[in-house]
Phi, psi and omega in degrees: 000148182290323179298318175299309182300316183293322181290323175300313175301322184288313193243341189102137184297342182284348183251011180235132178228140183206022176283156189301316183299317181292325181292322177292315185294323179271004180262008176219161173225211185263021180269104180048228182233034179283148171219115173237105187284137172281175173275330179201149179251133182241134179239081177295163185239344185226164174292331179292328177296312182296316178305312180297324183289315182298311182301314177300308180301320178296316181294329185260002182055045180256126177288148184218136181235119178284146185225135175263236182271356178077022175273000182291156190246000184242001175085015180302326182266008177279130180280076189294343179253011181081229176068219184256128175263115184260102180271134184261019189296338181267002179263079190245013184269132161284103190283319183200138166246106178274086188295324180298316183266354186052062182218161178221139168245128188226154162283159195286349182264007174289133185287143186303315190283335171294319177295310182306311181297323184292315182281336176290331180295342182248015173082014181247172190212133175246105188290320186306120187222073177307163177307325184263033183305336182281352182225332186289148181274150173295326177299316175297322174298323178286324176295338177254352187054055187290153178246245181129181185292339182280357185295334182298333178252320196254353182090187188249190185297325183294343177277000179244343182278122178262320189203147182228136162272123188224136170263121184280168176303333176269008174097352181287146178252125174231162167258132193272339185213226176218158178277050181227154183283343177238138176199110176239054187249082174078193177299139177279090176290338177295308177290342174291321182284335181289127181082004181280355174053040173067026178264348186245331185187164177259122176283120176253328177221149187224132176250114185250146175278147176234168175231174181285143183283128173291137184293325190222155169210145172240151185231137176240147174238115180245114175279134183233148183285324180226142180295328176299328173292323174300316177303316179294322184288333188300308183300325184283325175304314182296319183287340183289348179109343178271133175247093178305150172274000179193137177208092188251141181250135180220136174276159182308311189297318182297322180292315178307306181301320178295312180295319176295325182289319183269001180054049178248157175292130185273114178290342185284130177281157186302329183273358186268142176249356177201175176208152176251130170255112185243127183237140167245147175218165177161196186252345183247110185296323178301314176298327176292320177298319175300321174296324179292321180296322183292315180298319180295323177304315175299314181297319184290332178288346175253015174082011183257098196248344186269074188245123180254146181244130182288128189247014174207166177292324180290326176291321175301311182297319178299312178301317177294327179293319176304310179300312187290333184273348185310311181303315184294320183283330176298322179295321177292328177289319182197146165306139184211162175250122179257120177256126183266069186279157178210131179227173170303144184305322187291342181263005186298324178293323177293329182286317175301310180303315183295324178298319183291320183294312179304311184296324181293327180287322180271352176082028175235149175264148178228149167250119185248135182203167176159194184272091188289327175304332181254002185068018186260111183246119174277124176248107179266107180270124186268140178284314180044248185268358178297141177290162173299326180292317175294316183303315186262358187274174184296332181298310181292319181301324178294323179298316178295316179302320182294323175301316186287325178293320177296319175305318183292319180298329182266019176079022183250200181204185195267353176205130179263330182201352177273341186081182186262311175053227182269317188277342177265350186298331184291343186257001184297333180287355179287332184240352182231142175280168180300321171309305180300315185291329179288323172307317179293316182296325178293324176290323176302311184296321177303317183278324190225073187292336175278353178057041180269343193256110176048055179291161177082010179246153187062315174203164182271000000 
């Protein structure tokens, strides 16, 4: 292919891959069962490589899609128009850990957990921890504004990004901000890039804020008869003055599937249909025990009395494994569509009830779990016995639209942390007006007038 030959001449053959197996592998991520093969996969090693590649693609009107670890759930890294897949997998260096200023500078291909372990060895802490923390890249986390269980206390990725090195579609390289914790200098291009899903530029380096690592954590598992009862308790726990470092909701089917797949003992009692996983952390162990007592009192007031405390690090790890693996094991159980809904925390019970009611009317089963402390509910709609026609048809799409309309009525929106990407863009008009969407399109055009960078994502 002429494209392959020219890119090999530009960057060297060792950075270019185009065998069939690789094209299929890089043509998919964790979004449902989609495969969109690129024409070629390019693995640059330096920002200069990325700059040359983007400049060439822009001049030759060749579409290019940046890719991190391929753990996304909205299809943002799918090369739906073919062209070039730009993999950041060789950008793996932790460049500097600045202990005095509590900052770290990394390349975008550094794995989340690798970064966390490196800074924790120095008594520092990087809180955002997506379920895929063991494999997802920091660049992808920034591109999607990823969250995770710690978000309820510590915030999401955007709260830690100070500065970004970005290659623009024309090949120019810029730094978006400053390595300072305060910056009120013009428009925030840094925050504009966060959550932009690779549509405005390619992130190659990231400067992140860190916090002091908490010395202790305690973990509670609360079995509940109804998931909606758990949702009601969550808001009151937050109002009690205790801010958990994690507050996760899991439905019975997800817990059962996870425990079976991981061969772990199931903490869920036979009469329970859901569970809350609640963590507190800090430096004063006595204060943490007092916080657990306060939480337990709130749970009891809602009729939730079957509460377990993890008494070892291995038990903590097992319970967190259950929570983090639910999405993956549900996918192995059935093809599914994952809707990343989010509402005001106090409306989580209404959302949960509404999702189940909509499912009963439209004939689909769902497994729900998520970050209860943030009102962020992941709704996994299972294909199970639905035919391909039912699965891909207008009937199911209308059911999903009803879920999103419910989110909007409850003061929420259609994605809390997974992004819009390819699969959610058709629903953007449920939460945004034409004026709002046109402003976004204008921003895209200002950065990428030739529309070469990840076209067809977020909006058409």
